Each structure stands twice: as structure tokens, then as C-alpha cells.
N, C-alpha and C positions, 0 to 999 in steps of 0.2 A: 594157345586162341584155334578150331576148327574154325573150314566156312560153316559147316553145322550151327556151333556157337555165334558167331555173326548172323548166320539165318532169323535163331533165338531173339540174339539182341538186337536185332531190328525188329523183331515183333513185336516183343516187348515197348521198341521205339514206340510200335504207330506205325514202323514201314514194310509196304506190302516190295518181296524181290522178288521178280517172275524176270524166266530165263526165253529170254525170244533168238530170232533171228537178226542182228544190226546187219547195217554198211560195215564192212573195217571204213576205219579204225579205229569206231570207236568199241570200248570196247564194254562200256558202262557208261548209266547215265541213269540220271536224281532228276524228279520231275515231283512236286506235288505228299511228299510220302510215298515217296515210288520210285524204283531202284529198281532197272531196265539190265542185267546181263548178259550180253551179246555171247549167241550158243557152239561161237570158236576155239570157246574161253574152256577147253576140255579135262581140264582133272579142275581137282575140288583146292589144290595151290593157288595155281592159277587164282580159279571162284576167290578162296578168302580176298586175298591183295585186291582183290579188282571190289567184293562190295567196302573188302573195311576204306578205301580211298568216298566209294558212295553217301556211304551214313558216312566218311565227315563234312559233305556236303549238308548232309542231312543238318550236324554240329554247325557248317560254320559260315556255310552261306546262305546265297537270298539271291533273288531276283533269272536272271537268262541270260549266262556266264559264257554261253557260246560262242561271241566277238573275239577272243585273245587280242584281235586286236587294239583291248580297250584294257589300259594299267588294269582301273580296280578289278577286272575281267580278270585277270591274270595274278592279281593280288588274293584273289577267291579261291581260285587251285585252290592256290603252293599253300594258305591258313586248310585244304580239306584234305591234299597229301600231308601234311607236317601233323592235321591228329592222326589218317590212316594210319604213320608211320611209324608215329609213337602210341597210337594204341596195340597196335599188333606187333610191333618187335620195343618190349621198352628194356634199358639196359642192365636188367639185371637176368631178359634173355641172351640176350650178347657174353654179358660175362660161364649166365649157367653152360653155352653153349663150348665155351672154352670148355671148363671145370671138366666136360663130358668128352675132352679128344680137340672138340670139333676146331681148327683151324684157318683152311679157306675157304672162302668168298664161300661153294660150292655143298662143305660141309655145314658149316654154319646154314643157310638157306636149312636142306638138310632141313636137322637139328627141332629148326625154326618154323615148320613147314611154311614156309610162304618159297618167292622164286626170288633166285639169285639179281632182277634187276630192279625188285621192290628191294633186296636189304644192300647194296648197293648204294641208292636212291636216298634208306635212308639212316645210312650212314652220313654221308654223307648232308644232309638232315644238320644230324648229330652233329658234323664237324659246323654247321653254321650257325648251334645257336648254343657249342660251346667249347668252341675252338679244335687244336691240340686233339689234347688231353682231356681227361676228366678226371679226378680223386673222386672211389663211390667203397663208402666204408675201407671193408681195407683191399680193395684194385686201386688200379690203375691203372683209365681202359685207351689208349693210343688210338685214334681217328684216323689216320695222318701219320705218316705215309703210305701206313696202314695199318686194317681195325686189329689192336694186340693186347691183348691181359694180360696185367700182370699185375702179382696179386703181391700186395706189397711187404712180405715179409721174405720172398723174395727174388727181390726190388735187387741187392747186392750181387745176389747170384746173377741175375740177368745182366751184371751190367760186368763184372768179370769176365764172363765166359765170351 
């Protein structure tokens, strides 16, 4: 999924997206079917990560949640982030990255066209959701102590080495 794909998805959902100069540290903002993305996000990879989270706000949030002193606002932020991570980086995408040969956070992020921070946060999200590992089809996906994908049919070889 590219930034352009997400822009099309936003349009289909009736969301207008505009890139404007914003005060740092704001990277993006969602309100009333409008998403603003900070012009300081210079790459499509960074914009994709921001847009994904902001669409997550469209899908999961309500009201003004800018005051993070309110616990409900923090909960809504977590839901929006979770939606963004899981929509942009699916477990099968991680498996595909490993099958491609990407093993470091940098390589996987580059393969998935996301920032390393977004990838690391997505992995943390999956670790909270599934625990330290997940069995999926013919693979074990380990989220801790570090990300690794092991095919079941090679597990014995992996343990012997």
C-alpha cells in the first residue's frame, strides 16, 4: 500500500486530505472528514504513516481528543494508532518481508514502505495483542525479544543450529 493508495482510500471514505504548514510537533490532524498533513513530512513514506493514523481517527475516534490529560482521549489515540498499524502493516506483510530477505528493522520498513518508528510501534502493537509470538499458517512470528519469522517446516533446523 502506498501513500497514493491511502489518498484514494481517504477520498472513497469522503475524507479530504490537505498538506499544509503546521506547528511542530503536529504531524497530522483529523477533524470532520478532513485530514491535514504537515508539509515538514517530506517523503511519501512518512506521509503514508501519518495518513494511516489519521484515517484511523476517522474510523475510531469522536470529538476533540487533543487533551491527553483525559484518559478517554488517550484511549481513542491508541485505537486510531492500532487501526493505522494493522491497516498498513498486516502480519502477512511481515512474513512477505522475511521471505523477501528483509530481516532488520530498516530492511523490513524499507520493504513495507513505512518508517522504522512506525514499524517498531506496529510490532509493539502486535506484541500487546498476541503476546511474544503468533502461529499463523505455516509460520511462527516472534515479536520478542526481536522480530523474527520462522517457517514451521524449518523449525527443527532453526533449533539445532
